[in-house]
N, C-alpha and C positions, 0 to 999 in steps of 0.2 A: 368074671370076665378077665380079671388080672391073671388068674391062673391059666386060662386058656391062651391068652396072648403070650405068656411066658413060655408055654409049651411050643407055640408057633415059632417064637424066636429061637428056641433050642433046635427046632427042626431046620430053620434057615441056617443056623450056624453049622449044623451037621452036614448040610448040603454043600458047603464050601470045599473045593478040592484041597487035598493035603499039600502043604508047602514043603518042598525039600528041606532037609535038615541044614541048618546054617549055624555058624559059630554063635554062641550065646552072646548077645550084645550086652552092653552095660545097661543097668536098670535106669529107666527114664520115668519121669513123673507122669502118671495117668491123668488125662484131662477130665476134669470134673464136669459132668453134664447137669446143668440146673434145669429141672423139669419146667416146661413152659407150654403155652398153647397160643396159637396164632389163628385168628379167624379172618377169612378173606373179606375184601371190601363189600362184596355183595351178600355176605353172610352164608353162602351156600356150603363152604368148605371150612372145616376146622382141622388143624394139624397139631398133634401133641408131640413134643420132643422130650425124651426122658432117657435115663441110663438103662442099661441092660437088666437091671433089677426091677425096672418099671416103677420107680419111685413116684409117688403121688398120682399114679395112674387113675385110681378110683375117683378122686375128687376132680381131676381134669377131664375124665371121660364123661362125668355128669354134666359138665359145662358143654362139652363137645356135642353131646347128644340132645341137648335141650332144643325144643322146637324154635324155629325162626318165625318171623312174622310174615303174613301174606303180603304185607306192604313191601317187604324186601324183594319179592318176586315180580311185582307189577312193572317196575322200570325195565326189567329184562325184556319184556314183550313190547311195551310202549313207553320208552324213556322220556318222551316229550309230553306225556299226559299231565294235565294241570293238577296241582296239588289237591285241590278240592275234589276232583274226580277220583284221584288215587285214594283219598280217604273214604269216599263212598264205596268204591270197589272193594277196598280192604274190609270195610264193615260187613259188606254182603258176604264175602268169602269166609270171614271169621264166623259169622252166624250160620253159614250153610254147611261147611265142611269141617271134619275133625282135624285138630292140629297134629294128629298122629302122622298125617301126610308130610308134615314139615320137620320131622325129627331127622337129624343127621345120623346116618348109619355107617358102620365100619366098612370101608372099601379097600383099604390098603395097609399092609404092615411091612415096614422095611427095617433092615439092620444096616446102619451106617457107622463103620468104625466102632466106637464105644457107645453109640447111642441107638435108640429105637425111635422110629418115626411112625406114628399111627395116624391115619387119615380118615376122617369122617365126612360124609357128604349127603346132601339132600337129593333124593331121587327126582330130578326135574322131569323125567319122562312121564311121571305120574301126575305132577301138579301143574305144569305149564299148559297142557291141553285144557284143563279146567278153566284157567284164566283166559286163554284165547277164546274159548267158547262163550264165556260170559261177556267179554268185550265185544265180540262179534254180534251179540244179540242186544247190546245196549240201546241201539237205535232201531227205529221201525220205518220201513219203506211203504207202509200202507196208510190210507186215510184212517181217521179215528173211528169211523163207523163202517167197518169192513163189510157188514151185511148189506149195506146200501151203496157200496162203492160202484161207481160207473167209470172205472178206469181213470180216475182223476190223477193229476200230477201235482206233487207237492210243490208249492211255490218256492221261489228263491227268497226266503224271508229277509236275507241281508239287503235286498233291494226294495223292500216294502216299508213304507213309513206312513203313519196316520196323517190325515190332512190337518189335524190340530193335535198338539201334544196331549197325551193322556195324563190324568191326575193319579197319583199313587192312592190306592184305596184306603190306606191307613196313614194318618198324619204322622210325620216324623219316622216312618218305617221305610227305608230304602230297599231296593232290590237286593236280596241276599247274595253273598258271594259263593256260598256253598253250592256245588253242583247238585247235591242231593235234594236241594230245595227248589230247583229250577226244572223247566221242561226237559224231557228226554231222560231223566233219571229213572233207573229201573225200580219197580215196585214188586219185589219178589213175593210178598205175602198175597198178592192178587194176580200174579203172573202177567203183569202189565207194565205200562210206561207212564211216568208222571207227565201230565199235560200242562201244568200251570206253574204258578209261583206260590210257595208257602211263605207267607208273612207271619213269622212267629210273634205273637203279641199276648198281652195279658187278657184274661177272660173279660169280656165286656168292652173291649176297645172299639170306639166308633168306626164304622165302615162307611165309606162314601163312594158314589158313582164315579167311575174313571172318565166317563164321557156322557154326553146327552144321549137319551134313548127312551125306549118304552119298556115297561116291565112286562115280561111274558111268563114268568114263573115267580111265585112268592109263597113259600111254605109257611104261611101264618099258623096253620093248625098242625104242624109237624109233630109226630110222636116218635120218640127214639125206638129203634128196633131192639128186641132182646139180645143180650150178648151171645147166647148160644145159637140163636138164629143167624146172626152175622157170621159166626164161625162156620156154621154149616153151609151157608150160601157161598162163602168164599171157596169152599172145596170144589165148587163147580168151575171156578176159574182155573184151578189146577188141572182138571180133566180136559178143559178146552185149550189150555196153555195160552190164554189171553183173558182180558177182562171184558165180558159182554156188556153192551151199552146199558141194558136194563139194570144190571147189578151196580154198575158204576153210577148211573144217574139216580136210581131210586133208593139205593141203600148207602153207598159210600160217600155221596156228597153231603148227606145229612140235611139239616135245615138250610135251604139254599134260595138264592134269588138269581134270576137270569134276566139280563137287559139286552134288548135288541137295539143295536146302533145303526141299523139300516145299511144302505149301500154307499154312503158318502164318506164314511170314516176311512175306509180303504177302497178306493175306486176299483171296480171290477169284482168286488167280493161283498157279500153280506157278512157283517161281523156281529158277534154277540160276546158278552162278558159274563162269567159265572162267578158267583161269590158263595163259597161253601163252608160248612161246619159252623154256621152261625148259631149264636145262643139266643138272639132276639131279632125280630123284624118289626119295624114300625107298623102300626095297624093300618095306615093309609096306603101302604105299599101293596097294591093289588094289580093283577094283569090289566093292562090298558093305561096304567098311570104313567104320565109323562114326567120323566126325571131329568134333572139337569146335572151337569158335571159338578162335582163337589157337594152335592146334596147328601147329607148323612141319613141313611135309611135303615141301618142295622147295627148289630154288635157282634164281635168275633166270639168264637167258642170252640167246641170240639165235637159237636154232633156228628154222627156217622163214623166216628173213630172208635177203636176198641175201648179207650178210657171213657169215652162218652156213653157207650152202651153199659158201662159198669157204674155209671153215676158219679164219676169223679170229674174234676176240671183240669186234669193233666193234659199236656200236649195241646194246649189251646193255641190256635192259629187260624189265620184266614187263608183258605185255598182260593186263589184267583186264577181264572183262565181267560184267554182271549182266543176265540174260535173264528176262523175265516171259512166261508162257504162259497163254492161256485156251482155250476150246473153238473159237475162230475164228482163232487165229493166235498168233504169238509176236513179242515186241518187245524191243529193247534199251533198257535204262533210260536215260531222258533223250531218247529219240528225238524229233527235230523241235523240241526246246526251243531258243530263242535263247540265246546265250552268257550274256546278262545274267541269265537265270533258271537256266540249266544249272549254271554253276559254283557258285553258293551252294547249290543243291539237292544236288549231289554232296557238297559239304562237310558238309551237314546229316545225311546218312544214315550217316556214319561217326562212331564214338565218338572 
């Protein structure tokens, strides 16, 4: 590269019009150019300054061409995005796309007096559309059971509050701040959207009912699906570009309990809560059982997850959902709310 740039500089110098002969001036000291590199605040552009001999160009160009982070590009499109959401988007882009897209390439070579200026830049025309597309698809405007949608309208959850405060399903575990653990977070591995809250906890952490209700599902005799079957069934979500309700409910929830809270908790809606990835359910927890808020009925685990199908206890957590239903559809609590409204709302519904 250094040889090619040196040749380009020679061409540039040759293109300069000849200067009419002048009296020979006295010799003056030639300014020494210290090789340096400057990277723009947004990391997109790197400029190398060096002398016409291209001193230290090889080492400086290695720095200039190194890939930037996807996180450097997100603020360009949505500067006000919450830090937690930025991290989630950055992780998705890093896992999905090659960092070759983020390498700064040579775009300009200039000769200024006794110095050479070499400019490298990221091709934003290739990467920014990828981020825009992802951000545009982070939220969903459809009910969670699209096969049975009857043209329902998503409620304004910022105006909905329970008639009694809910209890946190795991003692001493508050609503997490990370957007990736809250509703509306994308789940690329299943082409879907996260509908609940992930309370990360140690394996076997006691799980309690968030409100009074009746048990309508209790997987007391649950058997973990084989790891290869889970991988194969998830391929169907890619082909459909969404997570079908049967795959979500029957495979991905793992060992689960569902509680019907009736129509009084959120007037105008029937509400249910879902407790997923459990490692244990008390033997008396069966459909029809009347449960009270605060009753401990299960323990957290990782059933239904990839580590769970492989027989490990990694990624143990409680996945908790609150679903509201009316005559035209059903919706997960907080659906489509931006993080700035979602997080404080979820905090407010718990006691």
